[in-house]
C-alpha positions as CSV (number, residue, x, y, z in Angstrom):
1,X,112.6,87.0,97.5
2,X,116.4,87.7,96.9
3,X,118.0,90.8,97.1
4,X,121.8,90.5,95.3
5,X,123.9,93.0,97.0
6,X,127.2,94.3,97.3
7,X,128.6,95.6,100.7
8,X,128.9,99.6,100.6
9,X,127.0,100.0,97.2
10,X,123.7,101.6,96.4
11,X,121.9,98.2,97.0
12,X,121.9,98.7,100.5
13,X,119.1,101.2,99.8
14,X,116.6,98.7,99.0
15,X,117.6,96.7,102.0
16,X,116.7,99.9,104.4
17,X,113.4,99.9,102.2
18,X,112.8,95.9,102.9
19,X,113.7,96.4,106.9
20,X,110.8,99.5,106.7
21,X,108.5,97.5,105.3
22,X,108.8,94.5,107.3
23,X,109.9,92.9,104.2
24,X,112.1,89.9,104.6
25,X,114.4,89.3,101.8
26,X,117.3,86.5,101.7
27,X,120.8,88.4,100.7
28,X,122.6,87.1,98.4
29,X,126.4,88.9,98.1
30,X,127.8,89.6,94.9
31,X,131.5,90.2,94.1
32,X,131.2,92.8,91.9
33,X,134.6,92.0,90.2
34,X,134.0,88.7,89.3
35,X,130.7,88.5,89.1
36,X,129.8,85.6,91.3
37,X,127.5,85.1,94.0
38,X,128.2,83.8,98.0
39,X,126.8,80.5,96.6
40,X,128.0,78.9,93.6
41,X,126.8,80.6,90.4
42,X,127.2,83.1,87.8
43,X,125.3,86.8,88.5
44,X,125.4,87.6,85.2
45,X,123.2,84.8,84.4
46,X,120.9,86.5,87.0
47,X,121.6,90.1,85.9
48,X,123.1,90.2,83.0
49,X,123.7,94.0,83.6
50,X,126.4,92.8,86.3
51,X,125.5,95.4,88.6
52,X,123.5,95.6,92.2
53,X,120.7,95.9,93.7
54,X,119.2,93.0,91.5
55,X,115.9,91.8,92.9
56,X,115.0,88.0,92.5
57,X,111.2,87.5,93.0
58,X,109.7,83.7,94.0
59,X,108.1,83.4,90.6
60,X,112.0,84.0,89.3
61,X,111.5,87.1,87.9
62,X,114.2,89.5,87.9
63,X,113.7,93.2,88.8
64,X,117.0,95.7,88.5
65,X,117.5,99.5,88.7
66,X,117.6,100.7,92.2
67,X,114.7,103.4,91.9
68,X,112.5,100.7,90.0
69,X,113.4,98.0,93.3
70,X,112.7,100.8,96.0
71,X,109.0,101.5,94.7
72,X,108.7,97.7,94.1
73,X,109.2,96.7,97.6
74,X,107.2,100.0,99.3
75,X,104.0,99.2,97.1
76,X,104.6,95.5,98.8
77,X,103.5,97.4,102.1
78,X,101.6,100.5,101.4
79,X,100.5,100.7,104.7
80,X,104.1,101.9,106.0
81,X,104.1,105.3,103.2
82,X,107.4,104.9,101.8
83,X,106.1,105.6,98.4
84,X,102.8,107.9,98.0
85,X,99.8,105.7,96.1
86,X,100.8,105.3,92.4
87,X,99.0,107.7,89.8
88,X,99.0,110.3,92.6
89,X,101.2,113.8,92.1
90,X,103.1,113.1,95.2
91,X,104.3,109.8,93.6
92,X,104.9,111.4,90.5
93,X,107.2,113.8,93.0
94,X,108.8,110.9,94.7
95,X,110.1,109.7,91.1
96,X,111.6,112.8,90.3
97,X,113.7,113.3,93.3
98,X,114.8,109.2,92.7
99,X,115.8,110.2,89.1
100,X,117.4,112.9,90.2
101,X,119.6,111.4,93.1
102,X,120.5,108.5,90.8
103,X,121.6,110.8,87.8
104,X,123.2,114.0,90.1
105,X,124.4,112.5,92.8
106,X,124.9,108.7,92.3
107,X,126.3,108.9,88.9
108,X,128.4,111.9,89.7
109,X,130.4,109.8,92.7
110,X,131.5,107.0,90.2
111,X,134.4,108.7,88.9
112,X,135.5,109.6,92.4
113,X,136.0,105.7,93.3
114,X,138.3,105.2,90.4
115,X,142.2,105.4,91.2
116,X,142.9,106.3,88.2
117,X,141.2,109.0,87.6
118,X,142.7,112.8,87.0
119,X,143.0,115.1,89.8
120,X,141.2,117.7,87.4
121,X,138.4,115.4,86.6
122,X,138.6,114.5,90.6
123,X,138.1,118.2,91.6
124,X,135.0,119.3,88.9
125,X,133.1,116.0,90.1
126,X,133.4,117.3,93.4
127,X,132.4,121.0,92.5
128,X,129.5,119.3,90.6
129,X,128.4,117.4,93.1
130,X,128.2,120.4,95.6
131,X,125.6,122.1,94.0
132,X,123.7,119.5,93.0
133,X,123.3,118.7,97.0
134,X,122.5,122.5,97.4
135,X,119.1,121.9,96.3
136,X,118.9,118.3,98.6
137,X,120.3,121.0,101.4
138,X,117.6,123.5,100.6
139,X,114.8,121.1,100.3
140,X,115.6,120.0,103.9
141,X,115.4,123.0,105.4
142,X,112.3,123.1,108.0
143,X,112.2,119.2,107.3
144,X,113.2,115.6,108.8
145,X,113.1,113.9,105.5
146,X,112.6,115.1,102.2
147,X,109.1,115.1,101.7
148,X,108.2,116.2,105.3
149,X,107.7,114.1,108.5
150,X,107.9,110.6,106.9
151,X,110.4,108.7,105.5
152,X,110.0,107.7,102.3
153,X,112.3,105.5,99.7
154,X,113.7,108.4,98.4
155,X,115.5,109.7,101.7
156,X,116.7,105.5,102.0
157,X,118.4,106.2,98.4
158,X,120.0,110.0,99.5
159,X,121.1,108.5,103.0
160,X,123.0,105.3,101.2
161,X,124.9,107.4,97.9
162,X,125.6,110.3,100.7
163,X,127.4,107.6,103.1
164,X,130.1,107.8,100.1
165,X,130.9,111.0,100.6
166,X,133.6,110.2,103.4
167,X,135.5,107.4,101.2
168,X,136.1,109.6,98.6
169,X,137.1,112.3,100.9
170,X,134.2,115.1,99.8
171,X,133.5,117.6,102.1
172,X,130.2,118.0,103.0
173,X,130.5,119.7,106.5
174,X,128.8,123.1,105.2
175,X,125.6,121.4,104.3
176,X,123.9,121.4,108.0
177,X,120.3,120.1,107.2
178,X,122.0,117.3,105.4
179,X,124.0,116.1,107.9
180,X,121.5,116.3,110.5
181,X,119.4,114.4,107.9
182,X,122.2,111.7,107.7
183,X,122.6,111.8,111.9
184,X,118.4,111.5,111.9
185,X,118.7,108.4,109.3
186,X,121.4,106.6,110.2
187,X,119.5,106.3,113.5
188,X,117.0,104.8,112.6
189,X,116.4,101.1,113.9
190,X,115.6,99.7,110.3
191,X,119.1,101.7,108.4
192,X,120.8,99.8,111.5
193,X,119.5,96.8,110.8
194,X,120.0,96.8,107.1
195,X,123.7,97.9,107.5
196,X,124.4,95.2,110.3
197,X,122.9,92.7,107.9
198,X,125.3,93.8,105.2
199,X,128.3,93.9,107.0
200,X,131.1,91.3,105.5
201,X,131.2,88.5,108.2
């Protein structure tokens, strides 16, 4: 399988999940500005949406959208516990959290990366993020990870999105549970391996 990624993007989450699950993915770096890939080719021909992550299966099928990809990868290695079994209430809790991270955190960061975003919009988006993170901070109270002591695909996604805070000068220093989570997750061997694999040569 191939994972189309861009360094520093949300595609880090499925890369982490693959390392946690022991799944060997062939990484294909994407230039998001030109929509081209490292090996000659048009990325839009693979994913017309034009963004990462994109997973291309060995049979040619293409899967897009991070929350879907991480669940697919987790289901390939059910013994890892990266996602509860399909059909269980715990699985719906996982999907609930993936949806929250996707809509309330991930998308709220987007305007903060644009240099032409007005200062008042930037301030409003940061305030909104702090409110959304407050719920995450509460959920992490007394827990190693979002759902207890077991690392899940939602943790990979939360870690990835939260690494963007420093790049957009977002101050999360008062969120002690979140900061402990970031340090704990960043120390995982699979996370280190995924980050190393994505470093530009």
